[in-house]
C-alpha positions in Angstrom: -25.4 49.5 -27.4 -21.6 49.5 -28.7 -18.5 49.7 -27.7 -17.6 53.0 -28.9 -21.2 54.3 -28.0 -20.8 52.9 -24.1 -17.5 55.1 -23.9 -19.0 58.1 -24.7 -21.7 57.8 -22.3 -18.7 56.8 -20.0 -17.2 59.7 -20.9 -20.0 62.4 -20.8 -20.5 61.0 -16.9 -17.6 62.1 -16.0 -17.9 65.5 -17.9 -21.0 65.9 -15.6 -19.4 65.1 -12.7 -16.3 67.3 -13.0 -18.6 70.5 -14.2 -19.9 70.7 -10.6 -17.2 69.6 -8.3 -15.7 72.5 -9.0 -17.8 73.9 -6.4 -16.2 72.2 -3.1 -12.7 73.3 -4.9 -14.2 77.1 -5.3 -15.5 77.0 -1.7 -12.1 76.0 0.0 -9.9 79.0 1.0 -6.6 76.8 1.3 -4.2 76.4 -1.5 -4.8 74.0 -4.0 -1.2 72.9 -3.9 -2.5 71.3 0.2 -6.1 70.7 -0.7 -4.5 68.0 -3.9 -3.4 65.8 -0.8 -6.9 65.4 0.4 -8.0 65.0 -2.4 -5.9 62.3 -4.0 -6.1 60.3 -0.3 -9.5 60.2 -0.2 -9.6 58.9 -4.0 -6.8 56.3 -3.5 -8.4 54.5 -0.4 -11.6 54.6 -2.2 -10.2 52.8 -5.3 -8.1 50.6 -3.8 -10.8 49.7 -0.9 -13.4 49.3 -4.1 -10.5 46.8 -5.8 -9.4 44.7 -2.9 -10.4 41.5 -5.0 -8.1 42.6 -7.7 -5.4 43.7 -6.2 -3.5 40.5 -7.1 -3.2 41.6 -10.9 -0.6 44.4 -9.7 1.9 41.6 -9.6 1.8 41.3 -13.4 3.1 44.8 -13.6 6.4 44.8 -15.5 8.7 47.4 -14.2 8.0 49.6 -17.5 4.4 49.6 -16.6 5.3 50.7 -13.1 7.0 53.8 -14.7 4.2 54.4 -17.2 2.0 54.2 -14.0 4.1 56.6 -11.7 4.8 59.2 -14.5 1.1 59.3 -15.5 -0.1 60.0 -12.1 2.4 62.4 -10.9 2.0 64.7 -14.1 -2.1 64.0 -13.7 -2.7 64.9 -10.2 0.3 66.3 -8.2 1.2 68.6 -11.5 -2.3 68.8 -12.9 -4.6 68.8 -10.7 -2.7 70.7 -8.1 -2.2 73.6 -10.8 -6.0 73.7 -11.7 -6.9 73.8 -8.0 -4.6 77.3 -7.8 -5.6 78.6 -11.2 -9.5 77.8 -9.5 -8.9 79.6 -6.6 -7.0 82.3 -8.0 -9.1 83.5 -10.5 -12.9 83.1 -11.9 -14.6 79.6 -12.7 -15.6 80.8 -15.9 -12.2 81.9 -16.6 -9.8 79.6 -15.6 -12.0 76.3 -16.4 -12.1 77.2 -19.7 -8.6 77.2 -21.0 -7.5 73.9 -19.7 -9.3 72.9 -23.3 -6.4 73.6 -25.0 -5.5 70.4 -24.2 -8.1 68.6 -26.7 -5.3 69.7 -29.4 -2.7 68.8 -27.5 -4.1 64.8 -26.7 -5.0 64.5 -30.3 -1.7 65.6 -31.9 0.5 63.7 -29.4 -2.2 60.2 -30.0 -1.7 60.4 -33.6 2.3 60.8 -32.9 2.2 57.8 -30.7 -0.1 55.8 -33.0 -3.2 56.1 -30.1 -5.4 57.5 -33.3 -5.3 57.8 -37.1 -6.0 61.4 -38.3 -9.1 62.1 -40.1 -10.2 65.5 -40.9 -13.5 65.4 -39.1 -12.0 64.2 -35.7 -10.1 67.8 -36.2 -12.8 69.4 -36.2 -14.9 68.0 -33.8 -11.6 69.0 -31.3 -11.6 72.2 -32.8 -15.6 72.6 -32.2 -15.3 71.8 -29.0 -11.7 73.8 -28.3 -13.5 76.9 -29.2 -17.0 76.6 -27.7 -14.5 76.2 -24.1 -13.1 78.8 -24.7 -16.4 81.0 -25.5 -18.0 79.9 -22.3 -15.2 81.8 -20.5 -15.7 85.3 -20.1 -13.4 87.9 -20.8 -11.9 89.8 -18.3 -13.8 93.3 -18.5 -16.2 91.8 -16.7 -14.4 89.9 -13.7 -15.0 91.9 -10.5 -11.7 93.7 -8.6 -10.8 90.3 -6.7 -10.7 87.9 -10.1 -9.0 90.8 -12.0 -6.0 90.7 -9.2 -5.3 87.1 -9.8 -6.3 86.7 -13.8 -3.6 86.4 -15.3 -1.8 84.6 -12.4 -5.0 82.1 -13.1 -5.0 82.1 -16.9 -0.6 80.8 -16.5 -1.6 78.2 -14.1 -4.6 77.3 -15.8 -2.1 77.0 -18.9 0.2 74.8 -16.9 -2.4 72.2 -15.8 -3.6 71.9 -18.9 0.3 70.7 -20.2 0.3 68.3 -17.7 -2.9 66.7 -18.3 -2.4 66.3 -21.8 0.8 64.7 -21.7 -0.3 62.4 -18.9 -4.3 61.8 -20.4 -2.2 61.0 -23.6 -0.2 58.2 -21.1 -3.1 56.7 -20.2 -3.6 55.6 -23.3 -0.8 53.0 -23.0 -1.6 51.8 -19.9 -2.6 48.0 -19.8 -5.9 46.8 -20.6 -6.3 44.0 -18.0 -5.7 46.3 -14.9 -9.3 47.2 -14.4 -10.5 51.1 -13.9 -10.5 51.5 -10.7 -7.3 49.7 -9.7 -5.8 51.3 -12.4 -7.2 54.7 -11.3 -6.4 53.7 -7.9 -2.2 53.1 -8.8 -2.4 56.8 -10.8 -3.5 58.3 -7.4 -0.8 56.6 -5.2 1.6 57.5 -7.7 0.5 60.7 -7.3 0.2 60.8 -3.3 3.5 59.9 -3.6 5.2 62.3 -5.2 3.3 64.6 -3.6 4.5 63.9 -0.2 8.3 63.7 -1.6 7.4 67.2 -2.6 6.0 68.2 0.7 8.5 66.7 2.4 11.3 68.9 0.3 9.6 72.1 0.4 7.4 71.6 3.7 4.0 71.9 3.4 3.4 69.4 6.5 2.8 72.3 8.8 0.4 74.1 6.7 -1.7 70.5 5.9 -2.1 69.5 9.6 -3.8 73.3 10.2 -6.1 72.9 7.1 -9.5 74.0 8.6 -11.9 71.3 9.1 -14.3 73.0 6.7 -11.1 72.6 3.7 -10.6 69.0 4.6 -14.7 68.6 3.8 -14.8 70.0 0.5 -11.3 68.1 -1.2 -12.8 65.2 0.7 -15.6 65.8 -1.8 -13.8 66.3 -4.3 -11.9 62.9 -4.1 -14.6 61.1 -4.0 -16.4 62.9 -6.8 -13.9 63.4 -9.0 -10.6 61.2 -8.2 -12.7 58.4 -7.4 -16.1 58.6 -9.7 -15.3 60.6 -12.7 -11.9 59.5 -13.1 -12.4 56.1 -12.7 -14.8 56.1 -15.5 -12.5 58.4 -17.6 -10.0 55.7 -17.5 -12.7 52.8 -18.3 -14.1 55.2 -21.5 -10.1 55.6 -22.8 -9.8 51.9 -22.4 -12.6 51.3 -25.0 -12.0 54.4 -27.0 -8.6 56.0 -26.7 -7.2 59.2 -25.1 -8.7 61.8 -28.2 -12.1 61.0 -28.9 -13.0 60.4 -24.9 -10.7 64.2 -24.2 -13.1 65.6 -26.6 -16.8 64.8 -24.6 -15.3 65.3 -21.1 -14.1 68.6 -22.3 -17.5 70.0 -22.7 -17.6 70.3 -18.7 -16.7 74.1 -18.8 -20.0 74.5 -20.1 -21.4 72.9 -16.7 -19.3 75.2 -14.8 -20.2 78.2 -16.3 -23.4 77.8 -15.3 -22.9 76.8 -11.7 -20.9 79.6 -12.0 -23.6 81.7 -13.1 -26.3 80.1 -11.0 -24.5 79.7 -7.7 -21.8 82.6 -7.9 -24.0 85.4 -9.8 -21.3 85.3 -12.8 -22.6 86.6 -16.3 -24.6 84.5 -18.4 -24.4 86.1 -21.7 -24.7 85.4 -25.5 -21.0 84.6 -25.8 -21.9 81.3 -23.5 -25.0 80.4 -25.8 -22.3 80.5 -28.2 -20.2 78.5 -27.0 -22.8 75.9 -26.1 -23.2 75.6 -29.4 -20.2 74.9 -30.5 -19.7 72.4 -27.4 -23.0 70.3 -28.4 -21.6 70.5 -32.2 -18.4 69.4 -31.9 -19.9 66.1 -29.9 -22.2 65.7 -32.7 -19.7 65.7 -35.5 -17.8 62.9 -33.3 -20.9 60.7 -33.6 -19.4 60.6 -37.5 -15.9 59.8 -36.7 
């Protein structure tokens, strides 16, 4: 197995994990701006505990690299995931999740501008297919129920904000030092995000709400922290170290298909030919990527 193929495999596992982990987010009723703290804390403790033998590598970080971790972690987790949590809770899974696929095109453009990737028509084609597939697996507003209609446009706005934060931070992940192992690197990003959230919470006064969070919701966000912030992100960062941001993001961006299927099975969200066509585009994009 080549290094690139292994990176694609890691990306695929991440996509699978992210596709299913929307379930605990949807089941929680507490606002995502609070739940993000529980998920980040869970992920931070998990990643740093598993990286205990490598903590000495932190002394090799330069001030520039530390700053890069701080900015990337805050954008990816505090801002990106925080707004994404809210988007999922405000609207339908099959509406909020696919919209964030816009980030594929942003990541590709930023990576080319920053010298992390070379422009290729086949790469752009793969990105466009996955982008269009992600949109197709979403459902139109007319098919949403009354509750989803009320939060539809707010959910879309939050999802767009999340995809911008994610696009920038995931491109910056391509600049993180390769000498730092994926789990430790992920732990540093989560720590940065948690610190940023604590500062924000102290300013706006979220602490009382956080302490009053129901046990059920705490467990939901802890599950998300273990599955997504720990396992999926560690694999994602590892894949980026091997293949670069655009190629990895193209594969991980297929997870809306999994989320749409979860919405169909678990939440009785409609299954239509539109979803089938979206699946064809998503799979086609991944296949085309193999020829880049």
